[in-house]
N, C-alpha and C positions, 0 to 999 in steps of 0.2 A: 428861872427855874433851875434848881440844882439837882444833878444826877448823882446818886450815891448807890452804894451796894444794896441798901434796903429797897429802893425803887426798882432796881433791876431784878431782884428776886421776887418782889411783890406782884409785878405785872403778870408773869406767867401763872402764878397761883390764882389771881383774879380771873384770868381768861379760862383757866381750867374749871373753876367753880361756876362761871357763867355757862360754859358748854355743858357741864354736868346738870345744871338746873334745866337747860333747854332740852337735853336728852331725856330727862325724866318727865317733862311737861308735854312734849309733843305727842307721845302715844296716848296720853290721857285725853288731850284735846281732840285727837283723831277719833277716838272711841265715842266721845261726846257728839261729834258731828255725825257719825254713822248712826248713833241712836236717835238723834234728832231727825235724820232723813227717814228712818224706819217709822217713827211715830207720825211724821207728816204724811207718808204714803198711806199708812193705816187709817189716819183721820180722813183722808180724801176718799178712800174706799168706803168708809162708814157713811159719808155724805151720799155717795152714789147708792149704797145699799138702802138707806132710808128713803131715797127717792123711789126706788123700785118697790119697797114695802108700802109706801103711801099710795102709789098707783095701784098696786095689787089690792090693797084694802078698799080703795074707792071702787074698783071694778067688782069686788066681791059684794059690796053693799048695793051696787046697781042691779044685781040679780042676773039670772040667766039671760044671755043675749047682750049684756052690757059690754062695752069695749072702750078702752082708753089707750093712749100711747104715752110713752115717756122717752125722752132723749137722755142718754147716759154717756159718760166719758170716763173710761177706766184707763189709767196710765199704762204705758208700755211695760210688759213683763208682769203685770198684775191682772187678776181676773176675779169675777164674781160668779159663783155657782148658785143659780136660783133653783130651789127645789131639789128633788132627789127621791130616793126610795125610803119607805117607812117614815120615821120621824123627821128625816131630812126634807121631806116634802113641805114642811112648815118653816124652813130656814133659808137664809141667804148666807152663804159662806164666802169669806174674803181671803184671797191668797195674794201675797207679794212673792212673786217667783213661785217656788214650790212650798213656801212656808205658810201654814194656816195662821192668819193673824186675827181671826175673830169670826163671829157669826151673829146674825140678827135673827131672832126667832119671832115669827109672826103669830103671836098667840092671843092678841086682843084686837080684833077677833082672830080666831084660829083659821087663817087663810091657807088653804092647801093648794100647792102648785101641781097641776095635772101633768101627766107624763112622767118621764124619768128625770126631769130637770134639764137645765140648759146652762152652759158656761159661756160667759160673755167677757170680752175685753175690747178696748179701743173705743172709738166714737160710733154710736149706733142708735137707731130708733127701735124701741121694743113695742110690740102690740100685746096688750093684755085683754083677754076675753074671758068672761064668766061662762062656764059650760057645766052641764050636768054629765058627769062621766060614769054614772051608775052608782057611785058611792056618795052622791050629794053634789052640791055646788063646789066647784074648784076653779081656779084661775089658770088659764093656759097662756103661756108666754112664748112669743115667737119674735124673731128678728125680721123687720120689714125694710130696713135701710141701714 
C-alpha cells in the first residue's frame, strides 16, 4: 500500500463526511423512536379502553341489578378517565401523562356512566353495576381491587 498526498488529504474528508451524515441521521432516528413509543402506549390504552367499554356494554344489556368485573392494566404515567359530566358520561378518555391521546365514545348502545366519572391507572379490578339513577339505566364503575 502506497501512501501519498492524496490519501493523507482524502481520509480526513471521508471522516468529516461520515460524521456529518451521522450527525444528521441520529436526531431523525431518535424522533422516530419517540413517535413509536407514543403510538405503542396509545395503542395499549385503546385495548384497555375497549375492555372497559365491552364490560360496560355487557352490564348495560344485563339490566338493572346486573354486575360484572373487568381486570385492567394501565401503564405507569398513563390513565383512563371513565365517564364524566354531560357528554363525557358516555366516553372513556385516554391520557399519556397529561396529554390527551384519544377517546372512546360508547354510543352503540349509548352507555352512560353514573356519577362524575372515575380515573384509573395501574393494575386493578373494576366492578360494573347497572343502576337506575333517576334518569334511566346507567353503569356505575368502582374499583374493588
